[in-house]
C-alpha positions in Angstrom: 110.0 82.5 149.8 106.8 82.5 148.0 103.7 84.0 149.7 101.4 81.3 148.4 98.6 79.7 150.5 98.9 76.2 148.9 100.4 74.9 145.8 100.4 71.6 144.0 103.2 69.6 142.5 103.9 70.0 138.7 106.2 68.7 136.1 109.9 69.2 136.6 112.5 67.0 135.5 111.6 64.9 132.6 113.2 64.6 129.2 111.5 65.5 125.8 111.0 62.0 124.7 108.9 61.3 127.7 106.2 63.5 126.3 105.1 60.8 124.0 104.1 58.6 126.7 100.6 58.2 127.7 99.9 60.4 130.9 98.1 59.0 133.8 95.6 61.2 135.5 96.8 62.8 138.7 93.6 61.9 140.5 94.5 58.2 139.9 98.3 58.4 140.6 100.3 58.2 143.7 102.0 61.6 142.9 100.7 64.9 141.8 97.2 65.6 143.0 96.9 62.8 145.4 96.7 65.2 148.4 94.7 67.9 146.7 92.2 68.8 149.3 90.1 71.6 148.3 89.0 72.4 151.8 92.4 74.3 151.9 91.6 76.3 148.7 92.0 80.0 148.8 89.1 80.6 146.5 87.4 83.7 147.8 83.7 84.3 148.3 83.6 86.3 145.1 84.4 83.2 143.2 88.1 84.0 142.1 90.2 80.8 142.4 93.9 81.7 142.6 95.8 79.9 139.8 97.3 77.3 142.1 93.7 76.3 143.1 92.5 75.7 139.6 93.9 72.3 139.0 90.7 70.3 139.5 88.4 72.7 137.8 86.7 71.9 134.4 86.7 74.1 131.5 85.2 73.9 128.0 88.0 72.9 125.7 85.8 72.1 122.7 86.8 75.3 120.7 90.0 76.8 119.5 90.0 79.1 122.5 89.1 78.9 126.2 85.6 79.9 127.5 84.5 81.3 130.7 83.2 78.8 133.1 80.0 80.7 133.9 77.7 81.7 131.0 76.6 85.3 130.9 73.0 86.4 131.2 72.8 88.7 128.1 72.5 88.2 124.5 74.7 89.9 122.0 73.6 92.7 119.9 74.1 93.0 116.0 77.3 94.8 115.3 77.4 98.5 114.7 79.7 100.3 112.4 81.2 103.5 114.0 83.4 106.2 112.6 85.3 108.2 115.2 86.6 111.7 114.1 90.1 112.5 115.0 90.3 116.3 115.1 94.0 116.3 116.3 95.0 115.3 112.8 95.7 118.6 110.7 96.9 119.6 107.4 100.4 119.6 108.9 100.1 115.9 109.1 99.2 115.4 105.4 96.8 112.6 104.2 93.3 113.1 105.6 94.5 116.1 107.5 94.6 117.8 104.1 91.7 116.1 102.2 89.5 116.5 105.5 87.8 114.3 108.1 90.5 112.0 109.7 88.5 109.1 111.2 89.2 105.7 112.7 86.6 103.0 112.2 85.4 100.4 114.6 82.9 97.5 114.9 81.0 97.6 118.1 79.0 94.9 120.0 76.8 95.7 123.0 75.0 93.3 125.4 71.3 93.1 125.2 70.3 94.0 128.7 66.5 93.9 129.6 65.1 97.4 130.3 68.2 99.2 128.8 67.9 101.4 125.6 71.4 102.0 124.4 70.1 104.2 121.6 68.4 106.7 124.1 69.9 110.0 124.5 70.4 109.7 128.3 71.2 106.1 129.4 70.7 105.4 133.1 73.6 104.6 135.2 72.7 101.0 135.8 72.5 100.3 132.1 76.1 101.7 131.4 78.7 99.1 130.5 82.4 99.0 130.2 84.3 98.3 127.0 86.9 95.8 126.0 88.7 96.7 122.6 91.1 95.1 120.2 93.1 97.8 118.1 95.0 96.8 115.1 95.8 97.0 111.3 94.4 93.6 110.2 90.7 94.2 109.6 89.9 93.9 106.0 93.8 93.3 105.5 94.5 89.8 106.1 91.4 89.3 108.3 87.6 89.7 108.4 86.1 93.3 108.5 85.8 95.1 111.7 82.2 94.3 111.9 82.7 90.6 111.8 84.1 88.6 114.9 87.7 87.9 114.2 88.9 84.4 115.0 92.4 85.6 116.1 90.8 87.3 119.3 87.5 89.2 118.4 85.3 86.0 118.7 86.9 85.2 122.0 86.1 88.6 123.4 82.5 88.8 121.9 81.3 85.4 122.9 83.0 85.3 126.4 82.5 88.8 127.6 79.6 90.6 126.0 77.2 88.1 127.8 78.6 89.3 131.0 77.8 92.9 130.5 80.7 94.3 128.4 80.8 96.1 125.1 83.5 94.8 122.6 85.0 97.0 119.8 87.4 96.0 117.0 89.2 99.2 115.9 91.2 99.6 112.7 94.3 101.8 113.0 94.7 104.6 110.4 95.1 103.4 106.7 93.7 100.0 107.4 90.1 98.6 107.3 87.6 101.4 106.8 89.9 104.0 108.7 91.3 106.7 106.5 94.4 108.8 106.9 97.9 107.3 106.9 99.2 103.8 107.7 101.6 105.5 110.3 103.0 102.2 111.7 102.9 103.0 115.3 103.7 106.6 114.9 102.3 109.9 116.4 99.2 109.9 114.1 98.3 106.3 114.7 98.7 107.0 118.5 96.2 109.9 118.2 93.8 107.8 116.4 93.8 105.1 119.1 93.5 107.7 121.8 90.4 109.3 120.0 88.8 105.8 119.8 89.5 105.2 123.5 88.0 108.6 124.4 85.0 108.1 122.3 84.2 104.6 123.8 84.7 106.0 127.3 82.4 108.9 126.6 79.6 107.1 124.9 76.1 107.5 126.5 76.0 103.7 127.1 79.4 103.5 128.5 80.5 103.5 132.2 83.6 105.4 131.3 86.1 102.6 131.6 87.9 101.0 128.7 90.2 98.0 128.6 92.5 97.3 125.6 93.7 93.9 124.7 95.6 92.3 121.8 98.6 90.2 120.6 101.5 91.3 118.5 100.7 94.5 116.5 97.5 94.6 118.5 99.5 94.2 121.6 101.5 97.3 120.9 98.3 99.4 120.6 97.5 99.0 124.3 101.0 100.4 125.0 100.5 103.2 122.6 97.1 104.2 124.2 98.6 104.2 127.7 101.1 107.0 126.7 98.5 109.6 126.9 97.2 109.0 130.4 93.7 109.0 129.0 91.4 108.9 132.1 89.0 106.4 130.3 91.8 103.8 129.9 91.4 101.6 133.0 93.5 98.5 132.1 95.6 97.2 129.2 96.5 93.6 128.4 99.4 93.6 125.9 100.1 90.1 124.6 103.6 90.0 123.0 103.0 93.6 122.6 105.6 96.1 121.4 107.1 98.6 123.9 108.6 100.3 120.9 109.2 99.6 117.2 113.1 100.0 117.3 113.1 97.8 120.5 111.4 95.1 118.5 114.0 94.5 115.9 117.2 95.8 117.4 119.0 94.4 120.5 122.1 96.1 121.7 122.6 97.5 118.2 122.1 94.1 116.5 119.4 93.9 113.9 117.1 91.1 112.9 117.0 90.2 109.3 113.5 91.8 108.8 114.8 95.2 110.3 115.3 97.2 107.0 111.9 96.3 105.5 109.7 95.4 108.5 108.2 99.1 108.7 106.5 100.0 105.7 107.9 97.1 103.5 105.7 94.7 105.3 102.7 96.9 106.1 102.9 99.1 102.9 100.3 97.1 101.1 97.9 98.0 103.8 98.1 101.8 103.1 99.4 101.9 99.4 97.4 99.2 97.5 96.4 100.8 94.4 92.8 102.0 95.3 91.4 105.5 95.7 92.4 106.0 99.3 96.2 105.9 98.5 96.2 109.8 98.2 95.3 109.9 101.9 98.2 107.5 102.9 101.0 109.4 101.3 102.1 111.5 104.2 105.3 112.1 105.9 105.3 109.5 108.6 104.4 106.8 106.3 107.1 107.6 103.7 109.9 108.0 106.4 109.5 104.4 107.2 111.1 103.3 103.9 114.4 105.2 104.8 114.6 104.6 108.6 114.9 101.0 108.3 117.9 100.8 106.2 119.4 103.7 108.1 119.0 101.9 111.4 120.4 98.9 109.9 123.8 100.5 109.3 123.8 102.7 112.6 122.2 100.2 114.9 120.6 102.9 117.0 117.7 105.2 117.2 119.1 108.0 115.1 117.4 111.1 114.6 118.5 113.2 111.6 117.3 116.3 109.6 114.4 116.8 112.0 113.3 113.2 111.6 112.2 111.6 115.0 110.9 108.3 113.5 112.2 106.0 116.2 111.6 108.3 119.2 107.9 108.8 118.1 107.6 105.1 118.2 109.1 104.3 121.6 106.3 104.0 124.2 107.4 102.8 127.5 109.0 106.0 128.8 105.7 107.8 128.3 103.7 105.0 129.8 105.6 105.2 133.0 105.1 109.0 133.1 101.5 109.3 132.1 99.4 105.9 132.7 97.1 105.7 135.7 95.5 102.3 134.9 96.7 98.7 135.5 98.6 96.3 133.2 98.4 92.6 132.5 101.4 91.5 130.4 101.1 88.1 128.6 104.2 86.8 127.0 105.5 83.7 125.3 109.0 82.9 126.6 109.8 81.2 123.3 108.5 84.1 121.1 111.0 84.9 118.4 108.7 87.4 116.8 108.2 89.8 119.7 111.0 88.7 122.2 110.3 88.2 125.8 112.4 91.4 126.8 109.1 93.1 125.9 107.9 91.6 129.3 111.1 91.5 131.3 112.5 93.7 132.8 109.3 95.7 131.8 107.2 94.1 134.6 109.8 95.5 137.1 109.8 98.8 135.6 106.1 99.2 135.6 105.9 97.8 139.1 108.7 100.4 140.2 106.5 103.1 138.7 103.6 102.3 141.1 101.4 100.8 138.4 99.5 97.7 139.3 100.8 94.8 137.1 100.6 91.1 136.7 102.4 89.0 134.0 101.6 85.6 132.6 104.6 84.0 130.9 104.5 80.6 129.4 106.8 78.5 127.2 104.8 79.2 124.0 105.8 81.2 120.9 104.0 84.0 119.3 100.5 82.8 120.4 97.8 83.0 123.0 97.8 81.1 126.2 95.1 78.6 125.1 95.7 77.6 121.5 96.4 73.9 121.0 97.6 74.3 117.2 100.4 76.8 118.2 101.5 75.3 121.4 101.7 71.8 120.0 103.9 72.8 116.8 107.0 73.9 118.8 110.3 72.4 118.5 112.8 71.0 121.1 114.2 73.9 123.1 111.5 76.2 122.0 108.6 74.9 124.1 108.1 71.3 123.0 109.2 70.1 126.3 106.6 72.1 128.1 103.6 71.1 126.1 100.8 70.4 126.9 101.3 71.9 130.3 101.6 75.2 128.5 97.8 75.3 127.8 95.9 77.6 130.0 92.2 76.7 129.7 91.5 78.9 132.6 92.6 82.0 130.6 89.1 83.1 129.7 88.0 83.2 133.3 91.4 84.8 134.4 90.5 87.8 132.0 87.0 88.0 133.2 88.2 88.4 136.8 90.6 90.9 135.8 88.2 93.1 133.7 85.5 92.6 136.4 87.8 94.3 139.0 89.3 97.0 136.9 86.3 97.9 134.7 83.3 97.0 137.0 84.6 97.2 140.6 83.3 93.7 141.1 85.0 90.8 142.8 88.3 91.3 144.5 91.5 92.6 143.7 93.7 90.2 141.6 96.9 88.8 143.1 99.7 90.7 141.5 102.9 89.2 140.4 104.3 86.8 137.8 102.9 83.4 136.7 105.9 82.0 135.3 106.5 78.5 133.5 109.8 76.9 133.3 111.2 75.2 130.1 110.1 71.7 131.3 106.5 72.7 132.0 106.4 73.5 135.7 104.1 76.7 136.7 105.0 78.8 139.6 104.0 82.1 141.1 106.6 84.8 141.8 105.9 88.1 143.6 108.0 89.8 141.0 110.6 88.7 138.4 113.5 88.1 138.8 112.4 86.8 142.2 113.3 88.8 145.3 115.4 85.8 146.6 117.4 85.4 143.3 121.1 84.7 143.9 123.6 85.8 141.4 126.3 83.2 140.6 129.4 84.9 139.0 132.0 82.9 137.1 135.1 84.1 135.4 135.3 83.5 131.6 138.7 81.9 132.1 137.1 79.3 134.3 134.7 78.2 131.5 137.3 76.5 129.4 137.0 78.7 126.3 138.1 76.9 123.1 139.4 80.2 121.4 140.4 83.8 122.0 139.6 85.4 118.7 136.5 85.7 116.4 136.0 85.9 112.7 133.0 85.3 110.6 133.7 81.5 110.6 134.7 81.2 114.2 133.0 79.4 116.9 134.0 79.4 120.6 132.6 76.9 123.2 132.5 77.5 127.0 131.4 75.2 129.6 130.0 75.3 133.1 129.1 72.5 135.4 128.1 70.1 136.6 125.7 71.8 138.9 125.8 70.5 142.5 122.1 70.9 143.1 118.8 71.3 141.3 118.5 75.1 140.4 116.6 77.4 138.0 118.3 79.9 135.8 115.6 82.5 136.1 116.0 86.0 134.7 118.4 87.6 132.4 122.0 86.2 132.7 124.7 88.5 131.7 128.2 88.0 130.2 130.6 91.0 130.3 133.1 90.3 127.7 136.1 92.6 126.8 136.7 92.6 123.0 139.4 94.3 120.9 138.4 95.0 117.3 141.1 94.5 114.7 139.4 96.7 112.0 137.1 99.9 111.7 134.0 97.9 110.9 133.4 97.0 114.4 132.5 93.6 115.9 129.4 91.4 116.5 128.7 88.5 118.8 126.0 86.1 119.3 125.8 83.7 122.3 123.6 80.6 122.6 123.3 78.6 125.9 122.4 74.8 125.7 122.2 71.9 127.9 124.4 68.9 127.7 121.9 67.2 125.2 122.2 70.3 123.1 118.8 71.6 123.8 118.6 75.5 123.4 118.1 77.3 126.7 118.6 81.0 125.8 120.6 83.5 123.7 122.3 86.9 123.7 123.4 89.1 120.9 125.4 92.4 120.6 126.9 94.8 118.1 129.9 95.7 120.1 129.6 99.4 118.9 126.8 99.2 121.6 129.0 97.7 124.3 127.4 99.6 127.0 124.1 97.9 126.2 120.8 99.6 125.2 120.2 101.9 122.2 123.1 104.5 122.4 126.3 103.4 120.8 129.2 104.8 118.7 129.2 104.8 114.9 132.7 103.3 114.6 135.0 101.2 116.8 138.6 102.1 117.1 140.9 99.2 116.0 142.9 97.8 118.8 141.1 99.7 121.5 139.4 97.4 123.9 135.7 97.8 125.0 133.7 95.7 127.4 130.6 94.3 126.0 127.7 94.1 128.5 125.8 91.3 126.8 122.5 90.3 128.5 120.6 87.2 127.6 116.9 87.2 126.7 114.7 86.5 129.7 114.8 82.7 130.3 113.5 80.3 133.0 115.2 76.9 132.7 115.4 74.1 135.1 118.9 72.6 135.6 119.1 69.2 137.4 121.9 68.3 139.8 124.8 66.9 137.8 123.9 68.7 134.5 126.2 71.0 132.7 125.5 74.0 130.4 127.3 75.2 127.4 127.7 78.5 125.8 128.6 78.8 122.0 129.9 82.2 120.7 129.8 83.1 117.0 129.8 86.2 115.0 126.0 85.9 114.5 123.2 83.4 114.8 119.6 82.7 114.2 117.9 85.6 112.4 120.4 88.3 113.4 122.3 89.9 110.6 125.4 92.2 111.3 125.5 95.4 109.2 128.6 96.1 107.2 129.5 98.4 110.0 129.9 95.6 112.4 131.4 92.5 110.7 135.1 92.9 111.6 137.2 90.4 113.6 138.2 90.7 117.2 140.0 89.2 120.0 138.6 88.3 123.5 140.0 88.7 126.9 138.4 85.8 128.8 140.2 86.5 132.1 138.4 89.8 132.1 135.1 88.3 131.4 132.3 87.6 133.8 129.4 85.3 133.4 126.4 86.0 135.9 123.7 83.6 136.3 120.4 84.5 138.1 119.6 81.4 140.2 116.7 80.4 142.2 116.0 77.4 144.2 112.5 76.0 143.9 111.0 72.5 144.8 107.9 70.6 143.7 106.0 72.3 146.5 106.5 75.7 144.7 104.8 74.4 141.6 101.3 74.2 140.6 99.5 72.4 137.8 97.4 73.9 135.1 93.8 72.7 134.8 92.4 70.3 132.2 95.9 68.6 131.9 96.7 65.0 132.9 99.7 64.8 135.0 101.5 61.3 135.6 103.4 60.1 138.6 107.0 59.3 139.4 105.9 55.6 139.1 105.1 56.3 135.4 108.8 57.4 135.0 107.7 60.9 133.8 109.2 63.2 136.3 110.4 63.6 139.9 107.4 65.4 141.1 
């Protein structure tokens, strides 16, 4: 069971159309919040309320992002423009290694602290401050300059945390903004530049020696990149929808997303090669390799190294993080993110935890977004977050990050409670010590018991499987698996897409596989042998969905779905042995008492007809 001092009821079992109703405040209703006695709060003397004790707290929701509840005492300095040399870039790397002086550029904001002169040659210990940095390719390329607070995250960091005694940096990766050298799309050169920026920020005279990296999407990959070095100055990272590797982003069990062949340098190419005088410094080996490796991986499906080319291996981070990193990690992930899928968070959380790294994860039913952005959260469709809105909004996020940074960058406050704040697909928040939860039960069902509507698959085929009705309320919480024996009828392989829905047709989750990669992961075989059976170990993307007693789930199998595009090497037909197939559902049982409500959200009562709790 959960080790929670006290939790409050939260939304659980309502239908999507009910979201249009006018919600009645919990404090006035006869359900959620009625017995919310703050005398039992686990808020510490250091002022760190646990997530389940924040329901009645008030936050400033007047801006597009959340704000800390307590104003800082320091003013914000004018930004500085800083160029950090990267001596590890040599002539062998091409670009600025040949022309000279590889540098990454950053904009820097410092707190104005009475009695502290940050320009002095020897800053006193009491004047030294930690650093929070966002590192990415978008400054001057699709965004403001690095010396202007960026609306996507920079302004949030600067306005919230510099007044609390933090420096904030906006760092441009190589080939973007005012940084020179190559746009090396998450490759070795880019990683070296990020590490150099972390070292400079940690060694600056005004720095207390601790640096935290935070960012979303591409800027969420750079914290993972930085962590591969084990840099002693990197104390914490906060990757939000961040990439643990480039190949891992666009390939799943050998199956490629449509953007795969061109995502690398096709998308980011204009950042480096844009017709200006800096192009000569960007034409180096790592940059050019991207144009060939995308299409090559499309055909092979795997992380193929050839002719000395280690493009994908260089851009896979998680293994080196687990080996080298000594700081903490706060993962933030949208469970409905189709850009950077939630498998970047799970099972990564467990892998990090097992490596002895202190880790927490916040996972809500939003898409490729921050936890506190109304515009993004409110625009999600049914089955992709709409049923959870507005309960997705976390106006306490700015405070949550302040508490986290205070502990890991300043040694202030108390240690955060580690684990997973998970939101289910109908809006309920709960805390799990890890994910999947330790008390998870694994329900196994034979494929033949799912009443499949077919046994063979072609490009136009569709097979439906059914399970239910469930005898009690449960959560499918984790990564369901479906082990499916398939027999290809041609040399060009086989490809499968599974979509799980409820009885109303609402999407619950999906799985995909190029059956050349039937063992799962990144290693497969170039060709399948006709009429030789393989067992595809399919795994669904992480999901957390509430299934009420009496409800039924459906799984539809097709050759492909959504934005997955089989290569010409994996479009052949195949037969399926359903009797040899096994569906495994990770099941947890939770009640209203296991849920908590987010602050600044109005919750109705059962009398309003909105939900059971």
